[in-house]
ZAMARGU-4260 file (C-alpha; in steps of 0.2 Angstrom, whole numbers, plus 5000, padded with zeros to 4 digits):
<rodrens>
0) 5650/5195/6116 | 5657/5191/6098 | 5675/5200/6096 | 5678/5214/6087 | 5683/5213/6068
5) 5698/5222/6066 | 5699/5234/6053 | 5712/5236/6038 | 5709/5249/6026 | 5718/5247/6010
10) 5714/5261/5997 | 5719/5267/5980 | 5732/5280/5981 | 5734/5282/5963 | 5725/5299/5959
15) 5729/5308/5979 | 5741/5304/5989 | 5740/5314/6005 | 5724/5315/6002 | 5722/5294/6003
20) 5737/5292/6019 | 5724/5308/6028 | 5707/5301/6024 | 5715/5283/6029 | 5724/5288/6045
25) 5707/5298/6048 | 5698/5283/6047 | 5705/5275/6061 | 5704/5291/6072 | 5724/5294/6071
30) 5722/5314/6075 | 5710/5309/6091 | 5726/5296/6098 | 5739/5313/6094 | 5729/5325/6101
35) 5728/5314/6119 | 5748/5308/6116 | 5756/5322/6105 | 5773/5319/6107 | 5773/5306/6091
40) 5786/5296/6084 | 5788/5291/6064 | 5798/5274/6059 | 5798/5272/6044 | 5808/5258/6033
45) 5823/5266/6028 | 5836/5251/6029 | 5848/5259/6013 | 5848/5275/6001 | 5845/5263/5985
50) 5831/5266/5976 | 5815/5257/5982 | 5823/5249/5997 | 5817/5265/6008 | 5797/5269/6011
55) 5794/5284/5998 | 5796/5303/6004 | 5778/5305/5998 | 5772/5297/6010 | 5784/5299/6022
60) 5780/5319/6022 | 5763/5315/6020 | 5761/5306/6038 | 5770/5317/6045 | 5760/5333/6039
65) 5745/5324/6046 | 5755/5322/6063 | 5756/5338/6064 | 5741/5346/6059 | 5733/5333/6073
70) 5742/5343/6085 | 5758/5333/6086 | 5769/5348/6101 | 5781/5335/6097 | 5786/5325/6080
75) 5801/5313/6078 | 5806/5302/6062 | 5816/5288/6068 | 5824/5274/6059 | 5843/5262/6062
80) 5847/5257/6046 | 5853/5239/6042 | 5870/5235/6045 | 5886/5239/6034 | 5876/5257/6034
85) 5875/5271/6046 | 5856/5282/6048 | 5863/5295/6049 | 5869/5293/6030 | 5856/5285/6024
90) 5843/5300/6030 | 5856/5313/6019 | 5855/5302/6004 | 5840/5298/6003 | 5834/5315/6008
95) 5825/5311/6026 | 5835/5325/6036 | 5826/5338/6021 | 5809/5331/6023 | 5812/5330/6043
100) 5818/5349/6042 | 5801/5353/6029 | 5789/5344/6041 | 5797/5352/6058 | 5801/5334/6064
105) 5816/5330/6073 | 5828/5316/6067 | 5832/5301/6074 | 5845/5289/6071 | 5844/5277/6082
110) 5861/5269/6082 | 5865/5283/6091 | 5865/5290/6107 | 5862/5281/6123 | 5857/5265/6124
115) 5844/5255/6134 | 5839/5236/6139 | 5823/5228/6136 | 5818/5212/6137 | 5814/5199/6124
120) 5802/5187/6135 | 5799/5172/6122 | 5817/5170/6117 | 5822/5172/6135 | 5839/5187/6133
125) 5841/5205/6132 | 5843/5216/6117 | 5847/5234/6118 | 5840/5248/6109 | 5841/5266/6108
130) 5832/5278/6124 | 5820/5283/6112 | 5812/5267/6107 | 5813/5263/6126 | 5804/5278/6131
135) 5792/5273/6117 | 5789/5255/6127 | 5790/5263/6145 | 5778/5278/6139 | 5763/5268/6129
140) 5750/5280/6136 | 5758/5296/6132 | 5768/5292/6117 | 5760/5293/6100 | 5772/5277/6088
145) 5766/5275/6071 | 5775/5263/6060 | 5777/5267/6040 | 5784/5253/6032 | 5785/5252/6011
150) 5777/5235/6005 | 5790/5223/6003 | 5795/5203/5999 | 5809/5197/6009 | 5821/5185/6006
155) 5822/5178/6022 | 5806/5181/6030 | 5795/5181/6015 | 5788/5197/6019 | 5791/5213/6028
160) 5778/5225/6032 | 5775/5232/6048 | 5777/5218/6063 | 5796/5215/6054 | 5802/5235/6050
165) 5801/5232/6070 | 5819/5224/6068 | 5826/5241/6064 | 5823/5248/6082 | 5836/5233/6088
170) 5855/5237/6090 | 5867/5231/6076 | 5876/5221/6088 | 5861/5211/6095 | 5852/5207/6076
175) 5864/5196/6072 | 5861/5183/6085 | 5847/5172/6081 | 5846/5180/6062 | 5843/5162/6058
180) 5831/5148/6059 | 5825/5157/6077 | 5824/5174/6067 | 5803/5173/6065 | 5799/5169/6082
185) 5812/5185/6087 | 5804/5198/6075 | 5786/5192/6083 | 5794/5194/6101 | 5800/5211/6097
190) 5781/5215/6092 | 5778/5209/6107 | 5787/5220/6117 | 5782/5237/6107 | 5766/5238/6097
195) 5761/5255/6084 | 5746/5267/6089 | 5745/5262/6070 | 5752/5257/6056 | 5751/5263/6034
200) 5759/5254/6023 | 5767/5262/6011 | 5761/5252/5995 | 5764/5264/5980 | 5780/5255/5972
205) 5780/5237/5981 | 5795/5225/5979 | 5797/5208/5973 | 5813/5196/5973 | 5818/5200/5992
210) 5819/5219/5998 | 5834/5223/5992 | 5832/5228/5973 | 5846/5231/5961 | 5843/5245/5949
215) 5848/5233/5938 | 5833/5223/5943 | 5822/5235/5946 | 5811/5231/5931 | 5808/5212/5937
220) 5809/5219/5955 | 5795/5231/5957 | 5777/5234/5956 | 5766/5249/5955 | 5752/5245/5968
225) 5747/5260/5970 | 5738/5258/5988 | 5742/5263/6004 | 5735/5249/6018 | 5733/5253/6036
230) 5725/5249/6051 | 5727/5249/6073 | 5729/5231/6072 | 5748/5228/6064 | 5747/5210/6064
235) 5726/5213/6053 | 5737/5225/6041 | 5750/5213/6037 | 5740/5197/6035 | 5733/5209/6022
240) 5749/5213/6015 | 5754/5195/6014 | 5737/5193/6002 | 5740/5206/5994 | 5756/5197/5987
245) 5749/5181/5988 | 5750/5171/6003 | 5744/5165/6018 | 5749/5168/6036 | 5756/5151/6037
250) 5768/5155/6023 | 5775/5170/6036 | 5784/5160/6050 | 5783/5180/6059 | 5764/5182/6056
255) 5762/5166/6062 | 5772/5166/6078 | 5764/5182/6081 | 5747/5175/6079 | 5751/5160/6090
260) 5757/5170/6106 | 5739/5181/6104 | 5745/5200/6096 | 5731/5201/6086 | 5721/5197/6073
265) 5727/5182/6056 | 5711/5180/6052 | 5706/5186/6034 | 5689/5180/6042 | 5690/5192/6059
270) 5696/5206/6047 | 5686/5220/6040 | 5693/5227/6025 | 5688/5243/6017 | 5691/5252/6002
275) 5700/5238/5988 | 5693/5222/5986 | 5705/5210/5989 | 5699/5200/5974 | 5711/5211/5965
280) 5724/5204/5970 | 5725/5186/5960 | 5744/5185/5959 | 5758/5176/5971 | 5772/5187/5968
285) 5790/5177/5970 | 5799/5183/5988 | 5815/5172/5982 | 5831/5182/5975 | 5829/5185/5957
290) 5842/5171/5948 | 5855/5183/5943 | 5871/5179/5949 | 5890/5180/5943 | 5892/5162/5935
295) 5910/5161/5942 | 5906/5163/5957 | 5901/5144/5966 | 5892/5142/5984 | 5892/5127/5992
300) 5881/5123/6005 | 5881/5112/6019 | 5868/5099/6020 | 5866/5097/6038 | 5859/5114/6040
305) 5861/5132/6030 | 5849/5144/6036 | 5839/5156/6024 | 5836/5168/6036 | 5854/5169/6043
310) 5870/5165/6032 | 5862/5162/6013 | 5850/5175/6008 | 5858/5190/6012 | 5874/5185/6006
315) 5869/5181/5989 | 5859/5196/5988 | 5873/5208/5993 | 5883/5195/5979 | 5870/5200/5968
320) 5870/5221/5970 | 5888/5219/5968 | 5890/5208/5952 | 5874/5219/5944 | 5876/5238/5948
325) 5894/5238/5953 | 5904/5230/5942 | 5910/5216/5954 | 5922/5202/5951 | 5919/5185/5952
330) 5932/5171/5952 | 5928/5164/5972 | 5921/5152/5982 | 5907/5156/5995 | 5904/5140/6010
335) 5890/5143/6021 | 5881/5131/6033 | 5887/5113/6040 | 5888/5095/6034 | 5899/5099/6020
340) 5908/5085/6009 | 5925/5085/6014 | 5930/5081/5996 | 5922/5098/5990 | 5930/5108/6002
345) 5949/5099/5999 | 5946/5103/5981 | 5945/5122/5982 | 5956/5133/5977 | 5960/5152/5975
350) 5948/5164/5987 | 5933/5159/5997 | 5922/5168/6009 | 5917/5158/6025 | 5898/5164/6028
355) 5894/5162/6046 | 5900/5152/6063 | 5891/5136/6056 | 5903/5135/6041 | 5916/5143/6050
360) 5915/5133/6065 | 5919/5116/6052 | 5930/5123/6040 | 5935/5139/6041 | 5951/5136/6051
365) 5956/5122/6038 | 5954/5133/6025 | 5965/5146/6030 | 5979/5134/6033 | 5978/5127/6015
370) 5974/5142/6008 | 5982/5158/6017 | 5975/5172/6027 | 5973/5182/6012 | 5963/5171/6002
375) 5952/5167/6014 | 5936/5179/6022 | 5926/5175/6034 | 5912/5180/6046 | 5907/5172/6061
380) 5890/5180/6067 | 5873/5174/6060 | 5869/5187/6047 | 5884/5197/6050 | 5878/5208/6035
385) 5894/5220/6039 | 5907/5207/6040 | 5901/5200/6023 | 5900/5217/6014 | 5919/5218/6020
390) 5923/5201/6012 | 5913/5202/5996 | 5919/5223/5994 | 5936/5214/5992 | 5934/5196/5984
395) 5925/5207/5971 | 5938/5223/5971 | 5921/5234/5975 | 5926/5250/5983 | 5913/5252/5998
400) 5916/5272/5997 | 5911/5273/5975 | 5894/5263/5981 | 5887/5281/5991 | 5881/5290/5977
405) 5889/5307/5987 | 5907/5314/5987 | 5917/5303/5998 | 5922/5317/6010 | 5905/5323/6013
410) 5902/5304/6018 | 5915/5304/6031 | 5910/5317/6037 | 5893/5310/6040 | 5902/5296/6047
415) 5911/5309/6058 | 5899/5316/6064 | 5888/5299/6069 | 5902/5293/6077 | 5904/5309/6089
420) 5886/5306/6093 | 5890/5287/6099 | 5884/5280/6082 | 5887/5258/6086 | 5881/5255/6067
425) 5892/5241/6059 | 5901/5244/6042 | 5910/5238/6032 | 5929/5242/6033 | 5931/5258/6019
430) 5948/5253/6013 | 5957/5235/6011 | 5975/5232/6012
</rodrens>
């Protein structure tokens, strides 16, 4: 018997966004799923409150309204923001708290509250998730899970859509492990443990040149596609998203890993794309960071290993953002990876950021002894974004509180509330000594 083709909707949403969202979800019988499983969890992409870093409020609102009208008796809006942030703050600044209230949904800050353990079978170790995520995993026959990310490239993983969006289900303290050359397999393994009932991609305005566009580079980093992409098979949806950006599955490591694990369809010939023709998308868009960095910051990379997925890309993304959007100062060096030219290390003067365990183990203590503790900032985990933020804000003389576009007292109040609810989010130091 021939295998049934995966169906993915790729629809122009320029004229009627709410109507388009509803028609796409209807096309895949999402209302029927909700009626049979009326406890509904909607996972957005809200890593930060910077513009275009999160799923648009318009798409999120349309999904929540659809779920409510379809018969959701319990409706949750959930996320766990990126390291160096906490979800309660992101929801407040971006407007998701207000939207949830208007949509009669309960906001779930997944960095808060009780945690449960989940095993990643292909990685061979356990991770920690919110008890709400564990409920979704354990109760797939009685809860509906809808995945609603924004269409983005990614400087570490080429693409971040439905499958990559689930990395936000993992607690901060478990994200650094294998956030390196093994990241793609870990992302696919998370997807092997929990798969959404439906994935809807917000492609109204996509991001390129990474996933975290500095406000100063919006012209270079934003693409107004005005589309939504949806389907039951998240791997098939992401395969179509990759094609929209001009990439094949084998160029996106976690999609290839998910395909090889047998977790869905990653072959365009086996996917029925309804709506807009894929031939409309002719360009290959860059996922690498746009070349705009402080000229007086020296980057020294190890020759033996320097993982783009670990210490490299996120460090440079943060360096770029602090430089362009917050007038961050340069005049220091960054050391990352392993296998260094000792002459370059011995020639370093002034202040240095040693990024990641490989670099620290090889040259960190040597630099601290020679340059002094106050002149060397360092992290000792792969992609320790909170630690990197703390180090770079100190070196670049940027006040972390001023990075949040609300009254600092309100920020501190929200942080206190998060801590009272047992948030384990990793955030940078608010004050440097």
